[in-house]
N, C-alpha and C positions, 0 to 999 in steps of 0.2 A: 763422544766429545768431538767437536770440530778440530780439524788439524790443518796447520799451515805448512806448506812445503816450499822452501826457498831453493831456487834453481838459478845457476849462472849460465847465460847464453852468450854466444857471440853476437855482437851488435851488427847484424846484417839482415837484409830482406829474407823472409821465410822462416826465421828461427822460431818466432812465436807461433806461426802456423804449424810448424813441425811439432812443437810442444802440444798444441791443441789436438793435432792428429794422433799423436802417441797416447795422450790421455783418453781420447775418444775411442781409439781402437782397443784400449785396455778396459773399456767399460767404466771409466772414471768420469763422473760428472763434476766439472769445475764449477764451484758455487760462488767464487769470488776471485778477484785478481788484482794485483798491483804490480806495476813494472816501471823501472827507471833505467836509464842508460848513462854510461860514462866511460871514458878511456877504452872504448872498443868493446865493452862488455855490457850485457843487460842483466839486471837482477830482477827476477820475477818471483812473486809470492802467489801461490795458488791455494785456494781454500777447498778442502775436500772433507768428506765424513771420515771418521777414524777407521771405519771398517774397510775402506779401500786405500788407505794411506800407504801400507806396505806394498801393495800391488802397484800403485802409482809410482812409488819410489823405484821399485825394481824395473818397471817399464822405462822410466826416464834414464836410469843409469845404464840399462842395456842398450839404449839408443845413443849412449855417449854424452848425455847431458849431465852437467855437474850439479848434483843435488848437494846443497850445502848443509841444510838443516831440515828436520821434520820435527814439529813440536805442537803440543796442544795449545789451543787458543780459545778465547771466549768470543761468542757472537752475540752482541747486545742489541736489542731493539731500541732504537733511538727515536724520540719524538721529533717530528718534522717541524721544527720551529727554531728561530734564532736563539742561540745561547746554550743549546743542549750539549754540544761538544764541551764547552767550558765547564758546565755543571758536572758532567761525567768525569772529566779529567781532574777536576778539583776534588771530587769524592775519592778518587784513587790516590791523589797526592796527599790528602789528609790522612789516608790509611797507610802512608809510607810506601806506596807502590809506584814504581817507575814504569812507564809505558815504553816498551822496546819497539813496537810496531803497531800501526793502526791503518786500516783501509776499509773501504765499504764493500758490501757484497752486491750481487745481482738481485733484483727483485724486491726492492724496498729500502728503507732507511735502517740499515743494520751495520754496526761497526764491529769489525774484527779487531781484537786486541790481544797482543802478546805482551806479557809483563815479566818482570824479574821475580814475581811472586804471584802465581795464578790463584793459589788458595786464598791469599789475602785480598786479591782483587775480587774474587768471587764473593767473599764475605762482605766486602765493602759495597758491592753493587747488588747484593742479594740475588746472585746468579747461580744456577738457572732460576728464572722466575717461576713462582707457583701460580701461573695463570694460563689460560688457554692460548693457543697459537694465535697470532694476529691475523686479521683478515686483510689481504689474501693469505692462504695458508703459508706457514713457514717454509723456507727453502729446504729445510731438513726433512719435510714430508714427501719430497719428490722422489720418484724411483731412481735407483742408480742404474 
């Protein structure tokens, strides 16, 4: 299962670099990222595979970075055309699922989604799909 790790950083030069160095030195491949800043802080979401999430959290916390939350998420292949975000969000809304977080990954049009009900979202979107990985290969097939 894909995992999102939310981290609070100080909003100053080098903090994101430090996060990237810590994950890299820990052998954690960051597969997606979202970051915003405000009021002197940065909120960063990184996407990792579940198998390395605990190691990543431990490395970040050992370095003094504030890990706020570690949670399972969905990564959905999205067709690259106008309107697909609306269609996907409508399917979830009609299933009564609220989207808590959404961002894209590296290497294709894939949307990371955290919801208030991951099981209902998975059922609404028929995820994970019963089809071969897209071409190019899915980011989940890359070595850690």
